[in-house]
Each structure stands twice: as structure tokens, then as C-alpha cells.
C-alpha positions in Angstrom: -11.2 -35.8 -65.4 -10.9 -39.7 -66.1 -9.3 -42.0 -64.6 -8.5 -45.1 -66.6 -7.1 -48.6 -65.1 -6.1 -50.8 -67.5 -7.2 -54.3 -66.1 -5.7 -56.9 -68.6 -5.5 -57.9 -71.7 -6.1 -61.9 -72.7 -6.1 -63.7 -75.8 -10.2 -65.0 -76.0 -9.5 -68.8 -75.9 -13.5 -69.4 -78.2 -12.7 -66.9 -81.1 -8.6 -66.3 -81.1 -9.1 -62.9 -80.9 -6.7 -60.3 -78.7 -8.8 -58.7 -75.7 -8.2 -55.5 -72.9 -10.7 -55.0 -69.6 -10.5 -51.5 -68.6 -12.3 -49.4 -64.7 -13.0 -46.4 -65.9 -14.0 -43.9 -62.3 -14.1 -39.6 -62.3 -16.6 -37.9 -59.5 -19.1 -35.2 -60.8 -19.9 -32.7 -59.2 -23.5 -31.6 -59.6 -23.9 -27.7 -58.7 -21.0 -27.9 -61.6 -24.4 -29.9 -64.0 -28.0 -27.6 -61.6 -28.5 -31.7 -61.3 -31.4 -31.4 -58.2 -30.9 -28.8 -55.3 -31.8 -31.0 -52.1 -30.3 -30.7 -49.0 -26.4 -31.6 -48.4 -27.8 -34.0 -45.4 -29.9 -35.4 -47.5 -27.8 -36.5 -51.3 -24.3 -35.8 -51.9 -22.9 -32.6 -53.8 -20.2 -35.4 -55.7 -21.4 -38.7 -57.4 -18.4 -40.7 -58.8 -19.4 -42.5 -61.7 -17.9 -45.9 -62.1 -17.4 -48.2 -65.8 -16.1 -51.6 -66.7 -16.0 -52.6 -70.2 -13.4 -54.0 -72.5 -11.7 -53.5 -76.2 -12.1 -56.2 -78.8 -9.2 -56.5 -81.3 -11.0 -57.9 -84.9 -9.2 -60.3 -86.7 -8.1 -59.4 -90.1 -10.5 -61.3 -93.0 
């Protein structure tokens, strides 16, 4: 499951288009994907994944 947070919306001053910023996070268990069989003391079994980005609404031509 991905958790998504809308960070805000605004008008881009240069292009005049509308933009929306967001952050997405999730936690993956390495065992679910058979990734790296390392002792737990060396590497955690869970990996936190974070991504940030923005969407831009295209202006009509």
C-alpha cells in the first residue's frame, strides 16, 4: 500500500499552469521479494521508500 500526501497546490508564475506537489511513502519487506539474505543485525528486513513529485496541468492550446 502507498500512502500519498498532497503537499499543496499553486499556480506556476512562469507558465501560468496549475501545479500540485505530493509525497508518496511505503514500507517494503525484503523477504517478500527474496532480496538479500543478510543477518538482521547487518541490514534491516524492511525498507522505507519515499518519493516526491509534482503534477502540472497542461494549458489548452
